[in-house]
N, C-alpha and C positions, 0 to 999 in steps of 0.2 A: 962513269956512270951516266945513264940516260936522264934527261930532265922529263921526257914523257912518262905517263903513268899508265899502269894496267887498271882496266875496270873490267868487273865481272859482267857476263851477259844479263845476269839477273838485275844488277845495279844499273846497267844501260837501259835495259827496258823499261825499268822504273822511271828513270829520268826522263826518257821519251814519252811515256804514258803521262806523266805529270807536267809536261810541257818544259821542263827544265832543259831539255836538249831538243833542239828544233830540227826539222827534217834535213834542211841544208848543211847541218853540222854532222851528219851520220854519213860517212863516205864509204861505200863498198868498193874494195879495189879488186875485185874478182873480174873474170872475163864475162862477156855478155851472155854466153851460153850457161854459165854457172848462175848468174842472175836470173835467167829465163827458168832454171829448174826451181829455185827458191830464193826468195829475198824478203826483207822487211820493206813494206810499202812505203814507208817515209824515207827510206834512205836514198842516197844519190849514187848511181853507179859511175865510177871514175875508175876504169881499169889502171891496174899498177903501172903499166908502161906509158900511160897517158900523163901520169902525175907531173913529170916536169914540164909539160906543155901548158898546164893550167896553175902552176905553182903562185902566181900572183893573186889568183882568186882565192887561195887558201890562206894566204898572208893576211888574216882577219884578225880583229881583237876578240872573237869569240871561239870558245874551245872547239876543237875537232875531235870526233871519235871516228876510228879506222877500224874496219871490219874486213875480213876475207873468209877463206872456207874453214880453216882451223887455227889460225892465229899466226902463221908463218909469215906470209907476206905482208900483213898488216904491221908486224915488228919492223920488217925492212922499210916500210913505208914511213911508219913514225920516225925511225931513225934518219932517213933522208929527210923528212921535212924539218926535223930538229936541226940537222946540218945546214938547212937552208935558212934558218932563223926563224921558223915558226915557233910559236908558243902555245900552251895549253892543249897539247896533244894527248889524246888517250887511245890506248890499244885495247880493242875488246878481245879478251882472252877467250881462246877456244873456238872464236869465230862463229860462222854460221851453224856449224855442227852442233856448237853448245846451245845456241838460240833455237835450233830445231828440235833438240832434245828437251829443253825447257817447254816447248809448245806441243810436244808429243809426236813430232814429225820425225822420221828417220831420214838422215842426210848422209849419203855415202861419199 
């Protein structure tokens, strides 16, 4: 069983807006062209394939929130981070598609 947790898009947005989640804690693992299409301004773009290159930067004491397009890649990244010894990992369920829906934007 995974030690990382799922968090709903609504809960993550509330945490972000209240300042409980800092911008450097929200990692978007999509590709740059996806980011250019639609993203959360406060998030940090770190494409999934580059995560192993910057793993030491993610080994911090603060929680990490991982988001992708629909929640598939973020689950893989959360599992990888956990295997590498990271803690405080959260997967944003439904990804940017769910965030967009909450904000009235159609994300395909």
